[in-house]
N, C-alpha and C positions, 0 to 999 in steps of 0.2 A: 551459313547462318540462316535460320528460318526467315523468309521474307516478311517485312512489316506491312500491315494493312492500314497504317495510320494515314497514308496519303489518299486523297480523293481518287476513287476509281481503282484502288489497289486490288489486285487479284492474286490469290495464292496459286502458284503453279503446282501441278500434281504430276509426279512421274510414276508413282506406284501407290498401291493401297493394300493394307493387310486387314484381314478379318480373322480374329482369334476368338474362339468360343470355348467354354468349359462349363462344368457343373459344380456348383458350390453346395456342399452338404453341411448342415449345422451339426456339430458334435455335442454341444450343450445347449441348454435353453438360452434364448436370445431375445432381448428387448430392443426392437426398432421403433423408437418412440414416435407417437402421433399426437401427444398432448393428453389432457385429462379426459375422462369418460365416465360413463355410468357404472361399468363393471369394475373399474379399478382407478386408482389415482393417476396412473400412467398407462395408457392403452397403446396398442400397436397401430402403426400406420398401415392402412389397407387401400387397395385399388378401388377407386370410386365406382368403376363399372362392374367388376366381378366380385368385389368384396374380399378377395384373397390377399394374402400377405404381399407387401410391396417392399422391395429393396431399391431405393432410389439410386440412380447413377451418381448423383453427387456424393452420397455416402460411400459408394465403392471407390470413386476417384479420390476422396479425401483420405480413406484408409490406405490406398496404394501410395499416395503422395507422402504420407507420414512414414510409411514403411521404407520407401526408397530413400527418404532423407536420413533415416536411421542407418540404413545400410551404407550410404555414401559418407556420412560424417560421424556416425556414432550416436548413441542415445543422447537426447537433450542438447544437441549441438545446433549451431546456426545452420539454416538450410543451405546445402551445397548448391552452387549455381547451376549444376547439371540437371537438377530436378526441374527447373523452369524450362529446360529444353524440351521435356516431355509433357509437362503439365501446364505450361504457360506461366505468365507472371503471377507472383503471389498477390493475395487480396490487398488492395490499397496501392498497388504499384501501377503507376500510369505509363510506365515504359515497358511493361511486359508484353511479350508477343502472344499471339493466339496459340492455344494448345493444339498440337497435331494429333492428339489422342481423343477419340470419341468414346465415351462410356455410356452404355445404354441402361435404362431402368430394367429391373428384373421382377417378373411376377412369379412368386413362389408357389410351391405345392406342399401341403401338409402331408405327413406320413399317414398311411392307411390306418383307420380306426383311432386316430388321435386328433385332438383339437388344441386350440391355444390353452395355456395354463395361467394360473394366477400365483405369483410369488409374493409372500409377505416379507416385509422388511421392517426392522426396528433398530434404533440406535441405542446402545447400552452406555450407561454411566460406568466408566472404567473403575472408579473408586468404590462404588457400591455394588456393582455387578447386576444392576437391575435396569429396566428400560427407562429412558429419559421421557419426560412428559412431552406430549404432542410430537413425538418422533416416530410414530407408527405410520407406515405407508404400504401400499401394495402396487404391483405392476403386472401387466399382462405380458406373457412371453410366448415365443414360438417353441414348440417341443423339438428335441433332437431328432434328426432325420428329415427335417424340412429341407427341401432342395430349391435352389435358385439357378436357372440357366443364365449364364453371363455371356455378354458379347462386347468385344472391344475392336474398334477400327482405328488403325494407325495410318494417317495420311502423310506420305513422304513427298516433300517438295524439292529435295535435292538428293541425287543419287549418292553423292559422297557422304552424306549424313546418315544414310539408311542403316549401316551396321551399328553406329553408335546409338541411334534412337531405338533400334530393336533390342540391343543389349540392355539398355535402361529399362525398357518395357518388360523384358524377360526377368530382370532382377526384381522388379516390382511385383509381377505376377507370381514369382516363385514364393512370395510370402503367403499366398493362398495355397500353393501346392504343398508347402512345408508346414502349414498350420501355424505360421508365425503371426498372422493377422487375425485379430478378433474384431467383431462388429457390435455396434450398439452400446448400451449402457452397462456399467459395472464389469467392464472387460478385465480389469485387474483382479477381480474376485471370481473368475470362472465362467461368467456368462459370455456368450457370443463367440465361443470357439468354433472354428469352421475349417474345412479343408476342401480344396478343389481338385477335381480329376476330370477324366474324359476330355482332354484338350484336343482341339483341332485348329490348325492354322492354314490359311490360304493366302498366297501373295498374288496380286493382280498387277501385271505390267501395263501401265496406262500410257506408255509412249506410242502405242499403236491402236488402230481401230479394233483389232481383234481383242485386245486386252480390255478395252472399255466395254465391248459387248459381253465378254465373259463375266465382268463384274456386274453389269446391269441385269443379266439373265440368270444369275445364280442366286439361289435362296440364301440370304445372309445367315439364317439360323441353322443352315445345314451345308456349309461350304464343302466343296469336294476335297477329300483327303483320303489317304489309304486306310487309315484306321485311327481310332481314338487312342491317345497316349496319356499316361499318368503324369509325365514330366512335360511341363510347358516349354522348357528349353529344347528338348528333343523334338517336340512338334514343330517349333519354329525353325530349327536347323534343317529339318526334313523338307520344309517348304522353301527354304532359302537356297537349296541346292548345295553347291560346293563352297559357298561363301562362309567364312568364319566370323564369329562374333567376338568383339573385344572383351577382355576380362573386366568384370566389375568387382572391385575388392570390397569385401564385407568388413566394415570397421566397427561393428558392434562388439561390446564387451559385456558378457553376462555370465552368471553362474546358474547352472541348471541342476536341480535336485529332484530326483524321483524317489518316492517313499511308498512302501507297501506296509499297510497297517492291518492288524487282526483285532477285531472287536472281541473282548473277553466278557462283556456283559451286555445288557440291553442298551439300545441306542435310540434316541428320540430327538429329532429335529422337527419341531412342530410345523404342521401345515393346516390350512383351513379344511374343514370337512367337505367332501365332495358330493355327498348325498344325505338325505334326512336321517337315515339309520346309521350313518358312519359314526365311529368313535368321536368323542369330544376333541381328542388330539391324536393325530396319526403321523407317522414319520413321512417326510416329504418324498414324493415320487415325481419323476419326470419321464414322460413317454413310457409309462408303465414300469419303470425300474426305480428301485430305491437309490437315492443319491445322498451324498454328503456335500452340501453347498460350500463353495469357496468362501462365502461371507462368514460362515460358522468357523471354518478353519482359520481364517484371518483373525477373527475376534479372539479365538483361543491363543493363537500364536502371539498376538499383540499383548494380551494380558500377561502371558508368561514372560515375554521379553521385557516388558516394563517392570515387572517384579524383580527380575535379575538386574536390569540396568540401574534401578534405584539403589541396589546393594553395592554393585561394582563401582558405580559412579557417585556413590553417596558423598564423598568428600568434595568432589567437583560440583555436585548439584545439577548436572546436566543430563541425567538419565533420560528425561522426557525428550530432550533435543535429539539424542541418538535414535530413539524410537520413531520420532517424527520424520527423521531423514529416511528411514526405511519404509515405514507404513504410510507416510503422508501426515500432515499436521491436522489436528482436531481444532476446529475454530470456535465451537460452541462453548460458552462459559468462560472464555479467556478475555481478560480485560484489554489486552493490547492486540486483539485479533485483527483489528483493522490495519495494523502495521506489519502483520506477518505475510510472508510470501506464500501464495497458494501453489502447491506442488502436488502432482499426482504421485501415487504410491510407486516406489521403485520395485516393490515386491509383487509379483503376479502369481496367483494361486489358482490352480485348476479345480474344477468340480469333479469329485470322485464318485464312480458308480459302485455301490455296495454289492459285491458278488456273493451268492449263496445265502442271501438273507431270508429269514423266516419271520413272519409276523406273529406276535404274541400279545394277547390282550392283558391288561392289568387294570384292576378296579382301584380307584383312589377315593379318599375321603378328605374333606376339608373340615377341620374342627371349628365349631362356632362357640364352644364353651357352654352351650345350652343343650341339655338332654332332650328338649322338646323339638329341636330342629328336625324337619322331615328329611327322610333319606333322599328325596328328589333334590333337595337343596344342597345336600352335602356330597353326593356321589358324582363321580366322573369316570368315564371309560377311556383308557389310553391304549393305543396300539403301538407297541415298540417292535423293533427288529432285533434279532439275535443271531449269533453264529455267522456273522458276515465279515468279510474282509474287503478292503477297498484300497485303491492306489490313487495317489494324487501327486501332482508335480508342481514345482514352484520355480520361478526364475527371478533373479535379482539383477537389475540393470546397473551398469557401471559399479560393480561391487567394490567396497573398500573394507579395510581390515575390521573396523567396528561393525559393519553390516554382517560380515562373515561370522564374527564372534556371536552376534545375536542369533543368527540362524543356527549355528552349531549348538546352541544351548537347548534346542528343542529335542 
């Protein structure tokens, strides 16, 4: 058991120390929030010294802890006690031990020729199909391709516990390797997708003078290793020598669906004009590519599912309940909202890149009923995309028969 530091003068023994580094690449736009700002309602958190994007170690550790809890116990389960062995006691626990894992802040680098982007958001009235009043907002996001170097140090206090601790850490970090961990806001709607690669792992034996000197004299950001590996487990096993790692059973239950879609007509998901001569409305782009946001897909799917559920469950009158279980409850405009349980959406939808898209302009007119209205008041220019195809994926946590039926209706 990890020694407690609660007694006066308590000192944690150290027999070995691991340094594991990797590179995290954002696959979709990501909002790492820093509060309100001048350019958007929700702006990015940035490093005070360099002004570059910042990924706090607390955010990384929280994402890893949540993922490990899902792996060990399943989605939406009580946290398995083994999680505390790696990450320390839960918040509010006075009996928790200090975490043996040290997670460092990461300063990111934007992709060449790209800057942060602004995403517009709006909440729609499902019954009327129009935007609700005072529910328009925007947020600043990092573009896909933004990279973050990550570093993790594991302090081993007992040699007998080392294989178990390392196996738990590998299970957590594998969430980044496999793209199972998303970061930041609106993760269930496609933002924050990321994948880690270029892993290196080094173990320092601290039971001898030579081991301490090796750790002190080595650059932590470039530990000695034969080569970078895409699999964090393989990197750790290579550094661990002939020792084996205990198996960590994955108890998650989920349904994964991949869909390829071909656009047969014009497609326009509105974005803000980027320059003065831009069309009044242009299709949204991210890192120079046309995309179909997960929020738009989720809105379409929810509306269609609700329409079907109201017919199928008409006699029971619980169609909205089934949709809330899948997409998450809507709290606005509901009389008993204060008594309802807040739950995140069980359905996660990725953001799709539109391949082979071509921009096409279209001139629109708004009729005022008056023939004297000027053309400037009535005309608008829209830029649509055509002849594009896109692929998106969705996953449903802890799927049940009703959820599967709702998904199959699409």
